[in-house]
N, CA, C and O atoms as a DFTB+ gen file, in Angstrom:
356 C
 N C O
     1  1     -35.783     -93.220     -47.631
     2  2     -36.691     -92.683     -47.728
     3  2     -37.181     -93.782     -46.488
     4  3     -37.098     -95.010     -46.506
     5  1     -37.809     -92.741     -45.233
     6  2     -38.093     -93.607     -44.300
     7  2     -39.761     -94.731     -44.533
     8  3     -40.733     -94.466     -45.240
     9  1     -39.496     -96.143     -43.509
    10  2     -40.529     -96.621     -43.480
    11  2     -41.752     -96.523     -42.315
    12  3     -41.870     -96.503     -41.090
    13  1     -42.392     -96.485     -43.260
    14  2     -44.083     -96.203     -41.967
    15  2     -44.043     -96.676     -41.096
    16  3     -43.159     -97.531     -41.142
    17  1     -44.802     -96.632     -39.670
    18  2     -44.509     -96.902     -38.919
    19  2     -46.102     -97.974     -39.039
    20  3     -45.985     -99.198     -39.076
    21  1     -46.840     -97.618     -39.065
    22  2     -48.121     -98.558     -39.600
    23  2     -47.145     -99.730     -40.882
    24  3     -46.000     -99.602     -41.315
    25  1     -48.596    -101.224     -41.279
    26  2     -48.527    -101.819     -42.052
    27  2     -49.066    -101.938     -43.209
    28  3     -50.245    -101.623     -43.056
    29  1     -48.855    -102.248     -44.419
    30  2     -49.660    -101.222     -45.631
    31  2     -51.070    -101.452     -45.706
    32  3     -51.994    -100.803     -46.195
    33  1     -51.002    -102.499     -45.119
    34  2     -52.786    -102.353     -44.674
    35  2     -53.918    -101.504     -44.743
    36  3     -54.892    -101.398     -45.488
    37  1     -53.264    -100.643     -43.221
    38  2     -53.409    -100.126     -42.215
    39  2     -53.694     -98.858     -42.928
    40  3     -53.151     -98.458     -43.958
    41  1     -55.053     -98.021     -41.909
    42  2     -55.223     -96.142     -43.202
    43  2     -55.439     -95.429     -42.036
    44  3     -56.025     -95.504     -40.956
    45  1     -54.544     -94.521     -42.867
    46  2     -53.975     -92.837     -41.524
    47  2     -54.931     -92.063     -42.275
    48  3     -55.172     -92.039     -43.482
    49  1     -55.478     -91.365     -41.189
    50  2     -56.177     -89.887     -40.841
    51  2     -55.575     -88.986     -41.846
    52  3     -54.519     -89.083     -42.470
    53  1     -56.698     -87.898     -41.853
    54  2     -55.104     -87.006     -42.577
    55  2     -54.005     -86.318     -40.955
    56  3     -52.808     -86.036     -40.914
    57  1     -55.010     -86.264     -39.912
    58  2     -53.540     -85.998     -38.762
    59  2     -52.204     -87.100     -39.085
    60  3     -51.092     -86.736     -39.469
    61  1     -52.491     -88.062     -38.909
    62  2     -51.365     -89.196     -39.015
    63  2     -50.360     -89.067     -40.555
    64  3     -49.182     -89.162     -40.898
    65  1     -51.355     -88.865     -40.996
    66  2     -50.948     -88.350     -42.488
    67  2     -49.755     -87.348     -42.551
    68  3     -48.682     -87.557     -43.118
    69  1     -50.081     -86.358     -41.953
    70  2     -49.515     -84.954     -41.743
    71  2     -48.457     -85.603     -41.393
    72  3     -47.653     -85.789     -42.306
    73  1     -48.103     -86.137     -40.062
    74  2     -47.543     -86.949     -38.810
    75  2     -46.537     -87.515     -39.642
    76  3     -45.367     -87.144     -39.734
    77  1     -46.794     -87.940     -39.914
    78  2     -45.520     -89.083     -41.108
    79  2     -44.930     -88.257     -41.817
    80  3     -43.713     -88.218     -41.637
    81  1     -45.591     -87.174     -43.003
    82  2     -44.852     -86.564     -43.905
    83  2     -44.548     -85.369     -43.238
    84  3     -44.402     -84.361     -43.929
    85  1     -44.373     -85.263     -41.482
    86  2     -43.779     -84.434     -41.116
    87  2     -44.244     -82.972     -41.773
    88  3     -43.574     -81.956     -41.590
    89  1     -45.388     -82.988     -42.506
    90  2     -46.214     -81.227     -42.805
    91  2     -47.552     -81.471     -42.023
    92  3     -48.143     -82.458     -41.583
    93  1     -47.767     -80.036     -42.057
    94  2     -48.599     -79.792     -41.356
    95  2     -50.398     -80.439     -42.206
    96  3     -50.659     -81.056     -43.239
    97  1     -51.136     -79.930     -41.205
    98  2     -52.572     -80.915     -41.897
    99  2     -52.194     -79.755     -42.952
   100  3     -51.446     -80.084     -43.873
   101  1     -52.597     -78.588     -42.898
   102  2     -52.535     -77.325     -44.199
   103  2     -51.848     -77.464     -44.977
   104  3     -51.995     -77.110     -46.147
   105  1     -51.157     -77.882     -44.617
   106  2     -49.585     -78.099     -46.432
   107  2     -50.512     -79.321     -46.594
   108  3     -50.424     -79.567     -47.797
   109  1     -51.101     -79.953     -46.211
   110  2     -51.340     -81.262     -46.740
   111  2     -52.559     -81.519     -47.524
   112  3     -52.798     -82.360     -48.390
   113  1     -53.528     -80.242     -46.809
   114  2     -53.988     -79.821     -47.568
   115  2     -54.420     -79.026     -49.447
   116  3     -55.182     -79.308     -50.371
   117  1     -53.231     -77.811     -49.103
   118  2     -52.635     -77.621     -49.863
   119  2     -51.628     -78.472     -51.221
   120  3     -51.452     -77.983     -52.337
   121  1     -51.157     -79.630     -50.815
   122  2     -50.492     -80.686     -51.548
   123  2     -52.101     -81.695     -52.600
   124  3     -52.280     -82.145     -53.732
   125  1     -52.654     -81.615     -51.676
   126  2     -53.452     -82.767     -52.272
   127  2     -54.461     -81.851     -52.948
   128  3     -55.182     -82.502     -53.704
   129  1     -54.899     -79.875     -52.913
   130  2     -55.295     -78.969     -53.517
   131  2     -55.306     -79.018     -55.199
   132  3     -56.203     -79.108     -56.038
   133  1     -54.038     -78.927     -55.245
   134  2     -52.615     -78.812     -56.321
   135  2     -52.620     -79.919     -57.230
   136  3     -52.971     -79.890     -58.409
   137  1     -52.136     -81.039     -56.476
   138  2     -52.534     -82.175     -57.588
   139  2     -53.083     -83.556     -57.201
   140  3     -52.357     -84.518     -56.951
   141  1     -54.256     -83.573     -57.176
   142  2     -55.408     -84.339     -57.101
   143  2     -57.035     -83.532     -57.286
   144  3     -57.986     -83.691     -58.052
   145  1     -56.807     -82.846     -56.425
   146  2     -58.149     -82.018     -56.718
   147  2     -58.440     -80.647     -57.316
   148  3     -58.809     -79.580     -56.823
   149  1     -58.141     -81.057     -58.574
   150  2     -57.111     -79.852     -59.532
   151  2     -58.260     -79.300     -60.762
   152  3     -58.131     -78.173     -61.242
   153  1     -59.555     -80.375     -61.266
   154  2     -59.799     -80.219     -62.191
   155  2     -61.633     -80.122     -61.771
   156  3     -62.546     -80.667     -62.391
   157  1     -61.714     -79.449     -60.817
   158  2     -62.715     -78.766     -59.966
   159  2     -63.709     -79.418     -59.281
   160  3     -64.804     -79.023     -58.881
   161  1     -63.247     -80.302     -59.220
   162  2     -63.594     -81.566     -57.860
   163  2     -63.030     -81.287     -56.804
   164  3     -61.816     -81.471     -56.726
   165  1     -63.858     -80.696     -55.554
   166  2     -63.667     -80.264     -53.732
   167  2     -62.984     -81.824     -53.296
   168  3     -63.065     -82.977     -53.721
   169  1     -62.464     -81.297     -52.488
   170  2     -62.254     -82.009     -51.334
   171  2     -62.644     -82.555     -50.491
   172  3     -62.698     -81.847     -49.485
   173  1     -63.034     -83.698     -50.331
   174  2     -64.212     -84.410     -49.073
   175  2     -63.561     -84.045     -47.807
   176  3     -62.417     -84.119     -47.358
   177  1     -64.996     -83.517     -47.287
   178  2     -65.117     -82.945     -45.325
   179  2     -63.213     -83.311     -44.576
   180  3     -62.378     -82.501     -44.174
   181  1     -63.114     -85.565     -44.707
   182  2     -62.138     -85.898     -44.740
   183  2     -61.905     -86.432     -45.452
   184  3     -62.519     -86.451     -46.519
   185  1     -60.558     -87.347     -45.086
   186  2     -59.570     -88.088     -46.296
   187  2     -59.075     -89.557     -45.025
   188  3     -58.857     -89.484     -43.816
   189  1     -59.048     -90.720     -45.929
   190  2     -58.166     -91.642     -45.318
   191  2     -57.089     -92.159     -46.208
   192  3     -57.640     -92.315     -47.298
   193  1     -56.194     -92.406     -46.278
   194  2     -54.851     -92.390     -46.781
   195  2     -54.517     -93.879     -46.863
   196  3     -55.576     -94.488     -46.713
   197  1     -53.339     -94.858     -47.063
   198  2     -52.590     -95.266     -47.867
   199  2     -51.261     -95.143     -46.893
   200  3     -50.876     -94.179     -46.231
   201  1     -50.394     -97.175     -47.122
   202  2     -49.457     -96.436     -47.434
   203  2     -48.824     -96.479     -48.659
   204  3     -47.600     -96.351     -48.672
   205  1     -49.387     -96.624     -49.622
   206  2     -49.256     -96.132     -51.147
   207  2     -48.666     -93.911     -51.756
   208  3     -47.850     -93.173     -52.307
   209  1     -50.175     -94.066     -50.886
   210  2     -50.738     -92.202     -51.242
   211  2     -49.583     -91.881     -50.086
   212  3     -48.863     -90.941     -50.421
   213  1     -49.230     -92.520     -48.678
   214  2     -48.338     -91.443     -48.290
   215  2     -46.914     -91.223     -49.280
   216  3     -46.115     -90.287     -49.329
   217  1     -46.994     -92.680     -50.122
   218  2     -45.310     -92.571     -51.055
   219  2     -45.351     -91.769     -51.973
   220  3     -44.363     -91.101     -52.276
   221  1     -46.566     -91.673     -52.631
   222  2     -46.987     -90.967     -53.697
   223  2     -46.967     -88.943     -53.568
   224  3     -46.688     -88.180     -54.493
   225  1     -47.431     -88.479     -51.854
   226  2     -47.283     -87.905     -51.197
   227  2     -45.979     -87.039     -51.516
   228  3     -45.737     -85.894     -51.897
   229  1     -45.346     -88.055     -51.200
   230  2     -43.901     -88.005     -49.911
   231  2     -43.390     -87.478     -51.560
   232  3     -43.964     -86.469     -51.971
   233  1     -42.588     -87.975     -52.273
   234  2     -43.202     -87.951     -53.947
   235  2     -43.341     -86.676     -54.213
   236  3     -42.311     -86.018     -54.364
   237  1     -44.518     -86.087     -54.321
   238  2     -44.828     -84.823     -54.487
   239  2     -43.984     -83.203     -53.537
   240  3     -43.349     -82.231     -53.946
   241  1     -44.424     -83.651     -52.228
   242  2     -42.911     -82.902     -51.983
   243  2     -41.627     -82.407     -51.589
   244  3     -41.144     -81.425     -51.025
   245  1     -41.224     -83.617     -52.181
   246  2     -39.456     -83.693     -52.146
   247  2     -39.145     -82.567     -54.102
   248  3     -38.102     -81.990     -54.410
   249  1     -40.840     -82.673     -55.224
   250  2     -40.546     -82.281     -55.869
   251  2     -40.428     -80.569     -55.807
   252  3     -39.731     -79.644     -56.223
   253  1     -41.747     -80.880     -54.896
   254  2     -42.217     -79.239     -54.734
   255  2     -41.892     -79.253     -53.581
   256  3     -42.589     -79.971     -52.865
   257  1     -40.700     -78.476     -52.889
   258  2     -40.052     -77.580     -52.073
   259  2     -40.354     -76.237     -51.728
   260  3     -40.070     -75.363     -52.547
   261  1     -41.017     -75.853     -50.379
   262  2     -41.511     -74.367     -49.999
   263  2     -40.804     -73.275     -50.607
   264  3     -39.579     -73.281     -50.731
   265  1     -41.521     -72.369     -50.977
   266  2     -40.349     -71.931     -51.729
   267  2     -40.051     -70.696     -50.663
   268  3     -40.900     -69.864     -50.342
   269  1     -38.568     -70.733     -50.133
   270  2     -37.766     -69.474     -49.652
   271  2     -37.768     -67.853     -49.795
   272  3     -38.129     -67.691     -50.961
   273  1     -37.643     -67.104     -49.463
   274  2     -37.199     -65.921     -49.875
   275  2     -36.329     -65.164     -49.380
   276  3     -36.517     -64.787     -48.223
   277  1     -35.334     -64.793     -49.976
   278  2     -33.787     -65.222     -49.652
   279  2     -33.603     -63.320     -49.452
   280  3     -33.818     -62.426     -50.270
   281  1     -33.275     -63.278     -48.465
   282  2     -33.158     -62.007     -47.755
   283  2     -31.609     -61.286     -48.464
   284  3     -30.481     -61.760     -48.327
   285  1     -31.970     -60.082     -49.195
   286  2     -30.708     -59.096     -49.664
   287  2     -29.621     -59.572     -48.814
   288  3     -30.037     -60.124     -47.796
   289  1     -28.320     -59.520     -48.932
   290  2     -27.148     -59.125     -49.142
   291  2     -26.681     -57.807     -47.986
   292  3     -26.813     -56.667     -48.430
   293  1     -26.198     -57.942     -46.671
   294  2     -26.046     -56.768     -45.779
   295  2     -24.672     -55.947     -46.558
   296  3     -23.669     -56.655     -46.463
   297  1     -24.427     -54.732     -47.239
   298  2     -23.612     -54.097     -47.065
   299  2     -22.755     -53.677     -45.540
   300  3     -23.078     -53.111     -44.496
   301  1     -21.693     -54.208     -46.002
   302  2     -20.373     -54.538     -44.636
   303  2     -20.293     -52.698     -45.074
   304  3     -20.196     -52.263     -46.222
   305  1     -20.370     -51.837     -43.753
   306  2     -20.063     -50.420     -43.344
   307  2     -19.382     -50.650     -42.103
   308  3     -19.609     -51.148     -41.000
   309  1     -18.197     -49.927     -42.906
   310  2     -16.797     -49.254     -42.038
   311  2     -17.036     -47.879     -41.063
   312  3     -17.646     -46.859     -41.383
   313  1     -16.428     -48.149     -39.901
   314  2     -16.735     -47.122     -38.724
   315  2     -17.677     -47.396     -37.605
   316  3     -17.575     -48.576     -37.269
   317  1     -18.742     -46.604     -36.755
   318  2     -19.418     -46.844     -35.588
   319  2     -20.461     -46.539     -35.694
   320  3     -20.956     -45.931     -34.745
   321  1     -21.280     -46.811     -36.876
   322  2     -22.215     -46.608     -37.027
   323  2     -23.096     -45.284     -36.704
   324  3     -24.323     -45.180     -36.695
   325  1     -22.032     -44.230     -36.421
   326  2     -22.991     -42.881     -35.698
   327  2     -21.709     -42.289     -36.171
   328  3     -20.823     -41.857     -35.433
   329  1     -21.695     -42.312     -37.685
   330  2     -21.382     -41.270     -39.212
   331  2     -22.088     -39.746     -39.067
   332  3     -21.297     -38.816     -38.914
   333  1     -23.691     -39.397     -39.111
   334  2     -23.777     -38.646     -39.075
   335  2     -23.737     -37.847     -37.597
   336  3     -24.502     -36.883     -37.573
   337  1     -23.103     -38.042     -36.564
   338  2     -23.096     -38.175     -35.616
   339  2     -21.582     -37.067     -35.712
   340  3     -21.570     -35.857     -35.488
   341  1     -20.514     -37.861     -36.075
   342  2     -19.359     -37.563     -36.214
   343  2     -18.910     -36.415     -37.154
   344  3     -17.937     -35.672     -37.024
   345  1     -19.843     -36.445     -38.127
   346  2     -19.826     -35.298     -39.185
   347  2     -19.708     -34.247     -38.884
   348  3     -19.139     -33.476     -39.657
   349  1     -20.344     -33.668     -37.274
   350  2     -21.675     -32.489     -37.573
   351  2     -20.690     -32.074     -36.352
   352  3     -20.438     -30.896     -36.099
   353  1     -20.093     -33.309     -35.530
   354  2     -19.116     -32.804     -34.513
   355  2     -17.882     -31.589     -34.711
   356  3     -17.156     -31.287     -33.764
């Protein structure tokens, strides 16, 4: 795990925390809404974080990777791809 750029006593704002975690602010908000502010309490307008908060957020990010949609496999088709044209000839 990487060491934060700031010391343990420093405070991170939302943009700095997102940059440290290498995620967007929107993804940070989504993570906080799912893991912290999920019992009906609204997320405050601005937040600040300490290094220990970033450690927990990084753990949650590793436990909850973004969903990736798999594309279906392509069937390999032999020929020139002009079957209709060649059939009518």
